[in-house]
C-alpha positions in Angstrom: -0.3 0.1 0.0 1.4 3.2 -1.0 1.4 6.1 1.5 -0.2 6.5 5.2 -3.1 4.4 6.2 -6.4 5.8 6.2 -8.6 2.6 5.3 -11.0 2.7 8.2 -12.8 5.8 9.4 -10.3 6.2 12.2 -7.9 7.8 9.9 -5.0 7.3 11.6 -2.5 8.3 8.8 0.2 6.2 9.7 3.1 4.7 7.7 2.4 0.9 8.7 6.0 0.2 7.6 7.5 2.2 10.6 4.1 2.8 12.9 1.2 1.3 14.1 -2.4 2.6 14.0 -5.2 1.9 16.4 -6.1 -1.5 15.0 -2.0 -2.3 15.3 -1.8 -4.1 12.1 1.7 -4.2 10.1 2.2 -3.3 6.4 2.2 -7.1 5.7 -0.7 -9.3 5.8 -1.5 -11.7 8.8 -3.9 -14.3 9.1 -5.0 -16.4 11.9 -7.5 -19.1 10.2 -8.3 -20.5 6.8 -10.2 -23.1 6.6 -13.6 -24.6 5.4 -16.3 -23.2 8.2 -19.9 -24.7 8.4 -21.4 -22.0 11.0 -22.1 -19.3 8.6 -25.9 -18.3 7.1 -27.0 -21.4 5.4 -26.7 -19.7 2.1 -23.0 -19.2 2.5 -22.2 -22.6 4.0 -24.4 -25.0 2.7 -23.2 -28.5 3.1 -19.4 -27.8 1.5 -18.8 -25.0 3.7 -17.6 -21.3 3.3 -13.7 -20.8 2.6 -12.9 -18.7 5.7 -10.0 -16.3 5.9 -9.8 -14.7 9.2 -7.1 -11.8 9.1 -5.5 -10.6 12.2 -6.2 -7.4 14.1 -9.2 -5.2 13.9 -10.5 -1.8 13.4 -13.3 -2.1 16.3 -11.4 -3.8 19.3 -15.1 -4.5 20.5 -14.8 -5.2 24.4 -16.9 -8.6 24.2 -15.1 -9.5 20.8 -15.9 -13.4 20.2 -12.6 -13.8 18.0 -10.4 -11.8 21.0 -7.1 -14.0 19.9 -7.6 -12.5 16.7 -8.6 -8.9 17.3 -6.5 -8.2 20.3 -4.1 -10.6 20.7 -3.3 -10.8 17.3 -2.4 -14.2 16.8 -1.4 -15.5 13.2 1.0 -15.8 10.5 2.2 -13.4 8.1 1.6 -14.1 4.7 2.9 -13.0 1.3 -0.1 -12.1 -1.5 1.3 -15.0 -3.5 0.4 -17.2 -0.5 -3.0 -15.3 0.1 -3.9 -16.5 -3.8 -2.6 -19.8 -2.9 -4.8 -20.3 0.0 -7.7 -19.4 -2.2 -7.2 -21.7 -4.7 -6.5 -24.3 -1.9 -9.9 -23.7 -0.7 -11.5 -23.7 -3.8 -10.2 -27.2 -4.5 -11.4 -28.2 -1.0 -14.9 -27.4 -2.4 -15.6 -24.0 -0.8 -18.9 -22.5 -1.9 -16.9 -19.2 -1.5 -14.1 -17.4 -0.4 -14.9 -15.3 2.9 -12.6 -12.7 4.3 -12.9 -11.8 7.6 -12.2 -8.8 9.2 -10.4 -7.6 6.0 -10.6 -3.5 6.0 -7.2 -2.8 7.0 -5.6 -5.4 4.4 -8.0 -4.2 1.4 -5.2 -3.2 -1.2 -3.4 -6.5 -0.5 -6.4 -8.5 -0.6 -7.5 -6.7 -4.1 -4.0 -7.8 -5.5 -4.3 -11.3 -3.9 -7.6 -12.2 -5.5 -7.0 -10.4 -8.7 -3.2 -13.0 -8.6 -6.0 -15.7 -7.5 -8.3 -15.0 -10.6 -5.2 -15.2 -13.1 -4.7 -18.8 -11.6 -8.4 -20.1 -12.1 -10.3 -19.0 -8.9 -13.8 -18.4 -9.9 -15.8 -18.5 -6.5 -17.7 -15.6 -5.1 -15.7 -13.4 -3.1 -17.2 -12.7 0.6 -16.6 -9.6 2.3 -17.2 -10.2 5.9 -17.0 -6.9 7.8 -17.6 -5.0 11.3 -19.1 -2.7 8.9 -16.8 0.2 10.7 -16.0 1.1 6.6 -14.8 4.2 4.6 -16.7 4.4 1.7 -14.1 5.0 -0.3 -12.6 1.7 0.9 -15.5 -0.3 -0.3 -15.3 1.5 -3.4 -12.0 0.1 -3.9 -13.5 -3.3 -4.4 -16.1 -2.7 -6.9 -15.9 -5.4 -9.1 -13.7 -7.7 -6.8 -16.4 -8.3 -4.4 -19.7 -10.3 -5.0 -20.9 -10.3 -1.6 -20.9 -8.2 1.1 -21.7 -9.6 5.0 -21.4 -6.2 6.9 -22.3 -6.0 10.5 -24.9 -3.3 12.0 -23.8 -3.8 15.6 -25.3 -0.1 17.0 -28.1 2.3 16.3 -27.1 4.5 19.2 -23.5 5.9 19.3 -23.2 5.5 23.1 -23.0 1.8 22.4 -20.4 1.7 19.8 -18.3 4.4 21.8 -18.7 2.2 25.2 -18.3 -1.1 23.6 -16.2 -0.5 20.2 -14.3 2.6 21.0 -15.9 3.5 17.8 -18.0 7.4 17.4 -19.9 7.8 14.6 -19.9 4.1 13.8 -24.0 4.1 12.6 -23.2 6.7 10.3 -20.2 5.1 9.0 -21.6 1.9 8.7 -24.8 2.9 7.1 -23.3 5.0 4.4 -20.9 2.2 3.7 -24.1 -0.3 3.3 -25.3 2.0 0.8 -22.3 1.6 -1.5 -22.2 -2.4 -0.8 -26.2 -2.5 -2.1 -25.2 -0.3 -5.0 -22.5 -2.2 -6.1 -23.9 -5.4 -6.0 -27.4 -5.4 -6.0 -30.0 -7.5 -4.4 -29.4 -11.1 -3.5 -28.8 -13.9 -6.4 -28.9 -17.5 -5.4 -27.8 -20.7 -7.3 -30.0 -23.9 -8.2 -28.6 -25.1 -4.9 -29.8 -22.2 -2.6 -26.1 -20.5 -2.1 -25.7 -17.0 -2.3 -23.8 -16.0 -5.4 -24.3 -12.0 -5.0 -26.2 -9.4 -2.7 -25.7 -8.3 0.4 -26.8 -9.9 4.1 -26.3 -7.5 7.1 -25.5 -9.3 10.1 -26.9 -8.0 13.8 -25.9 -9.4 17.0 -28.3 -9.1 19.6 -26.6 -7.9 22.7 -27.6 -8.5 26.3 -29.7 -5.5 27.5 -29.8 -3.4 24.3 -33.1 -5.0 22.8 -34.2 -1.8 21.8 -31.3 -0.8 20.2 -31.7 -3.8 18.2 -35.3 -3.0 17.3 -33.7 0.5 16.1 -31.4 -1.3 13.8 -33.9 -3.8 12.2 -36.4 -0.8 11.8 -33.6 1.1 9.8 -32.7 -1.5 7.8 -36.0 -2.8 6.5 -37.3 0.8 6.1 -34.4 1.6 3.8 -33.8 -1.7 2.1 -36.9 -3.8 2.5 -36.2 -6.9 0.2 -32.7 -5.7 -1.4 -31.2 -7.3 1.5 -31.1 -10.0 3.8 -31.0 -9.3 7.5 -29.4 -12.2 9.8 -30.6 -11.6 13.3 -28.0 -13.3 15.7 -28.3 -14.5 19.4 -25.3 -16.0 19.4 -23.3 -13.5 22.0 -21.1 -15.5 24.3 -19.4 -13.9 27.4 -15.8 -15.1 26.6 -14.4 -12.5 29.7 -15.6 -11.2 32.8 -16.7 -7.9 32.4 -16.2 -5.9 35.7 -18.1 -2.4 34.3 -20.3 -4.2 31.9 -22.4 -6.6 34.0 -24.9 -7.4 31.3 -22.2 -8.6 29.2 -21.5 -11.4 31.5 -24.3 -13.2 30.5 -25.8 -14.6 27.0 -29.1 -13.3 25.5 -32.2 -14.2 27.2 -34.6 -16.3 25.0 -37.3 -14.0 26.0 -35.3 -11.2 24.6 -34.7 -12.6 21.3 -38.1 -13.8 20.8 -39.2 -10.4 21.6 -36.7 -8.9 18.8 -37.8 -11.7 16.3 -41.5 -10.7 16.6 -40.5 -7.3 16.3 -39.0 -7.9 13.0 -42.1 -9.8 12.0 -44.5 -7.4 13.0 -42.7 -4.2 11.1 -42.6 -6.8 7.9 -39.2 -8.3 7.8 -39.5 -11.8 5.5 -35.8 -11.8 4.3 -34.2 -12.9 7.4 -32.0 -15.4 9.2 -32.8 -16.3 12.8 -30.7 -18.5 15.1 -31.9 -21.8 17.2 -30.4 -23.9 19.4 -27.0 -23.5 21.4 -25.0 -21.0 19.4 -23.8 -19.3 22.6 -21.5 -22.2 23.3 -17.7 -21.4 22.8 -17.3 -24.4 20.4 -19.0 -21.8 18.0 -16.0 -19.7 18.3 -13.3 -20.7 15.6 -9.8 -22.2 16.6 -7.0 -19.9 16.1 -3.3 -20.6 15.6 -0.1 -19.2 15.2 1.0 -21.6 12.4 -1.7 -21.2 9.8 0.4 -22.6 6.5 2.0 -25.8 7.4 5.6 -26.2 5.5 
């Protein structure tokens, strides 16, 4: 990447070859996991799995992060653009439905080069951009023609929560402007004959304990803005992976009653193109295992 880094809304403006910005990422790719993943939305994982590549570091640093080892402890292995291309091709060879780039924001220029190289070598799978939603529109525009499926979060409606839990002022305004650009690029959802998504936008919302009214505001915004142009994934899988002294509500899972109330609200306002979660999704077994050695020599 040429120049200083302003890829995310924090606009740290640092030269990552010599300094680190808020996310802490260097000027080289670093990944924590590359494997088939079977716990994404059904239209992404299907029976074959989603070819996920988890990138180390994150621009948000949420206190409750479900992938804490990746975002805060920066576990992983540095790789080259050439190796990224090979990883994509290996996932394709394993039968993946797509290439799923997880927390990719801070590596967009490198990822673009890696995907272009992989396509020259025979990659033909849809590319999924799996993001926290805390994005610059300018960065998303760089991905036009590269990404087929956008999978952004819309975590909060109220900035008091985005500041408190994710140290991210203006989260809602940044995320919603980015989502508008995503929908503009890829349009309404397109599925293949097996029901696997080939193009489109799925917006994820993780319901947090104690924030059900904020969740309702997020869902209302998404439906009144996009109706059936997007799918919404309403998630109940929040797992308290650490003890929080200052955030007592985060020391528990989401109650079944609160989740049912949020789902009922979604139905009442007219949402039909949505995914909901059932069963024991709050188990830590749903959190992928990360390790320092990703590529075996």
